[in-house]
C-alpha angles and dihedrals in degrees: 000000000000135000130238117228095270147045131199118243120206118192136160127253097250137043122264095238089064093061097094102026121100112288115259113184104220122188090260094050089045090054091048093051091047091053095043101045119000089182092058091044092052092047091053091049090050094048090222101196094193090062095036097117094046093045093049090051093051092043093052090050092053089043092052090046092052089056105037115023125078100193109115111247118156105311095321086098137011148184138243134180115240122200118218113246145138100290145021122234110149115180117178118216100193094180089064099047114130126229120209101204125197138151119270108256093236086060093045089047091053090049090051089050091054095045091051088062095053105114096218091047097044094057089058099038117110123222129207133195118276104264093226096055117117139161126254122189091265107020148012118258132196143154116264130181136208122202122237107180102307094336127102118214116200131208137170109248129194129201130185112273102234124173092243095050091048090051093048089052092047090053095048102056094110097034133281135188126251089250091053092050090048093051091049087050089053091056093052104036134040099242135125121258092252091050089050095050090046091050094050091046088055091051089054089047088051091051096240084123121033131201119260087221090078111119119249118238091216128042131042122001117286100251091048089050092050093048091047092050092047090053088071095062132083131219095028098098092135091056092048091051094049089053092047088055089051091051089050090051095051092048095047123103114294118235108169121265094350088065093059094042092054090053087051095051090048091049095049090062092070097037110090100163126074106278122161109235095208127121089353096150132083111197127182119196119224105198118225115216127183090224122025098195131113128186109273095202091057092050093048090047090054091050092049093051093045088051089055088052091055087088087074090064121111124234116262115288130169115161093196095052093045092050090047089053094052096045090045095053091044090055105028102020110191099345132111115244132190105265093229089055094046093050091044104104089211102045101025134015100287119217134279092024124170115269115238119216129220122252133213132051147143145210092294095063108012091092091064109093109223123218123211094227133061094223103038126197088192090087092061099033093053091048092044092047091054089049089051091051089050093051091047092049089049090050091054095042091051096038092233128180092224143357113262120202110207133201088253089056090053091049091061089068093046094100088059093057093082087069095052128094130179134186118264086244127049141150136225119209127188149117115279121206144173125243117239090337095310123111120188137106090286094045119050145083129215119207099209115218099173150324126211146061136150087254135023088235102061094104095038106055096077091066098043097093091065102033114059090186094056090042091057093047091048093052091048093051093049094049089052092050091053102041093077090066108047092161092059131075113222104201126191110230108227111202137145111168091169120046091219091056090059089074091071095032099055110112141149120266101281103170132042093238130046136188110214117203122161087338131078116249121222093205124104110273091241085065100045119102108206117207088245088063095059126094124192133207140156112241125171087350092303128114105237125198119196130186114231090202095051099026090222136117113265125211113191122224131194104196092191140088090238118134100239091184100065119145092257099040116132116250094241093052093047089047093052090046091053094045090056090061095042110145098002118130120241119233118193107181090224135345117192090196111174092010091054094103094053114127092240132018123182132232115271121213141181113194101302097344121095108210094182135010121226112268141188137204114223123187142167090279088068089060099052093108097037106140118238090228112086090208089069096051096095091051090049093050089047086062092046089050092054094048096047100030093239118168115234092245117053139156119246104219118211108166107293093346122091122188122197111237124191110197090203088060118080097209090053091051087053090055092052093047090050091053093048093049091048100045100022091219125044137180123229126181136193120273113224107177098092122172090259094051101051116111096197122073139165126234093280092050095254109157125239128197115233146169130201135217111214113198109208139187131213116222100214116103100202112072111190093220092063109065105185089203089068097054094089111048124186118213112236126238116262122212115199124205106282094036127105091283120063116194125196127186111198111192115212140131116279094254094046088050087067093056091047092050097047103032100036115015100039093054090046090050094046090049092042093054089053093049093037091236091159138014096216136015134175138162136198133186115238144169122211092168089308125055114248145155119245113210124184130186127190129207127162088194109079092204091054090048090054091048091050093054089048091053092044094053094076089055091052089048091053090049092055097040092049091048094241087131140014098191137042124177131192106210147173116276112222114193115227094227095160095055097042098030121256096254093042095050095098092048090049089052088054088051090050088052094049091045094047094052089046094051093044093053089046097052089047086063095055127100125190095262109094091339092142096053087049091051089053093048091046088050092052093045092046094052091045095052090045090059091045086058085063092047095249111176117219088259088053092051094046092052090047095048089047093054091047092050092050091049095048096046089068089070091066130076097239118026093188093050092045091049092050092048092050093048091051091051090050094047091053091053100028098114093044092047093049092051093050092048091058109085090203088076098044095111091043089050092046091236100109091111095053090044090053090052088059090047090054090051091052094051090050092050100040096086090062099048096086092052092052094049092048087055090057092041092249088288110143090183092059108124092215092051091049090050089049092054093044091052093054089047091049089055090048090056091043089059097041100054127054097219143347090044095162090058092049091047089055091046092051094047090047091050090047094048089051091045095052093038088059093044091051091048092051090047091053090049090052093048091050 
């Protein structure tokens, strides 16, 4: 991790030492109140005695915020770019702070709605197709919203897919007027002009067509956009003049409240509808500092220490993405599907679906705890949680003041680091403080709030409109992050489902490409990637998006701090947000976990970094002896402080909000009491930014609290999440019923499947081979919510294919009549070209045939006694001989098995426990396994017939081995080649075991790894 040459400072309007002084409403604080809550501001001016208590409470909260909270909000706090240099001398010059003033987006939206109704303007307005609209086989579907107050409620709407509507939509892609749409309808349908206009107006009302007057989320600022759009229209000079007056008002000299009131009065002249003129401004504060330099050594030391803490991160885990991948593969297998269709819960698999667990098992695999995700964070979290408990126990035992994490502690997590992956751009955010009034690389502390992000710019973009320096830095960072992947498009997701959210989502165009979805893009249309242009597939356990227009892989980016996973988020937006973070590890500085409800939890530090501040739980029991006389409150809380070791200044934590409390200040105590009475239990944490420790001051040396955002870059070029081999994806062939491949699904319980395979399918296959009823055949076991067998037959001759189906019908009839199955489906066969390579697909299908026949004949030899052990041995021998066919040495095999064990272990909730369990199972059976792995003892072990089946399979496969090896350039270490082999082995195990195949696959790989590890060790002993 390395720094760029700047950080972003965030700090409040007023100094910390004013927090608990009598409130003096300066012109700056008066302006801040006016912008935050005009109702409160007006009530203060009126001196409303009936609301006095409520007004004073709200006023005090705002006052404390303006002195103690760095999060930007109106002009209560602002930002400033700091260059890295040799020293720190930050002097705030509040008289010269710059305000970036714009209208609130709710207000802009109301103005746009009014303008769209202007008759002269509406005739000229162009309408475009709703970005979310897509075609299903039977209808058109799109996202529509209704308004409840200022809230938009969204729903998926479907309309009949008529020929005329499809033609209208096709013709409106780049924008058309209502008149042009009506004229087009007249050409298509026999309707009157009035009917045509009314119909088009209804389509606009239904949001199938959306006005081009809609404000873009990216690009220039909203008012500038609106004025630019209005400049294209005729006969609206009065409107243009009015907006010119508004612009002049905004750009005029700023003189406190009068400045904003003048803008309001000017704006009221053009607003004819009933719009509330309250809280109509959005203002960002750009802090002005005398010196904009911060000590580079301190910043680099923070980065170095945070880099060391990355070992605490957990491997990637996203349950929704994992569930989507499983359901997608079950339904669509290896194909690419339009993204809209895939995320449609009716047509595709939807998003955030429930994960279905496998069934079946036995003593061999039941001890292996299964995880619900393929890349589980539980491995790290469980180990981390034990570590936390140990550190807390040590803290109590030794009666320490805080928990200190040492370098030795960090090294314990080093083995975990190979499983971790981070974006090539991230950020660190936290509060930076001096120590005992001294600030240098030896004397500082950093209260870490978070590390992460898919880009270093996620927390910067909001402020780029008003800060050209920050804008330029942001663009440079993004260009640097993207240049490592020239074959991939990084596309900014443009979305604003709620108008009010747009206030924090507005940003310039930061990337070349954008994906607009329920939010207008400011990029040129040639560089927009509509949702309808995106195809989705699952390749190598990754969700892959590809643009049809550009024929490139697309990775979405949300360069904002917006919470894309809110309760009411649209599934497409949530999906794109999750995909942007695919593969990236998650670092939470410190998670108390099961200890989190303890009454007191101490501060946790690593070197200069504070991972967690001390915190206390206070509840109603703490107030049992609270005196009735308010004048005694301070004395009561002094006693409480002594008993619970509370500092006199603390932060009251309510979700994301933190309010500074001084327990020597009566009004603060009242805040605390109200919160305890309301919530019964509250959290408070220590407040570390004392007057002495602040690094920001004004000219009179008054201290200001602050926090910094450090954009960082990772040096490595290869990011695990971006597998270049998946950038170009070939669509697999599909074989419909009636084609050369016929595909049956026979639904039955897992044990019944064995009878079906041995008593019905095997005799049919043996007879079919003699009569040459088919050229290829294979089966697999599957579960799409119900267990079933998938059987496929291939014939290039259509007559033979018809005969095969006629001959197979009696089998189906017997299965139904004897209640072996209650459902049979003839389906479309989709080849898995990407898994088995396009030009090796036919050879793979031949291997499937040989493998299926081998397994069928083997399971027909089994009886109930020890059948599971012999399945395991057959699996081990089958895999071993398959690798022999490819001339793998013992060393090659051991390396391959070790890789597979490591990969499979990630599927289980505790890799160390799983490995221990597997080792114990192997140790108990080691002699028996070794004996059965030696072909010299096959007759003695009564497995000569199964062994011969594997020999026959090898003879059938051998003529294709050279072709396969040539395809992979004879490179046994090629990852794609190893993946090809493991895919074939995976299907072999699938056919061999009736259930829990993944667990058996891990068990067999583990046994083979141990077997070859012992053999190689013995060989080395003999050699020496």
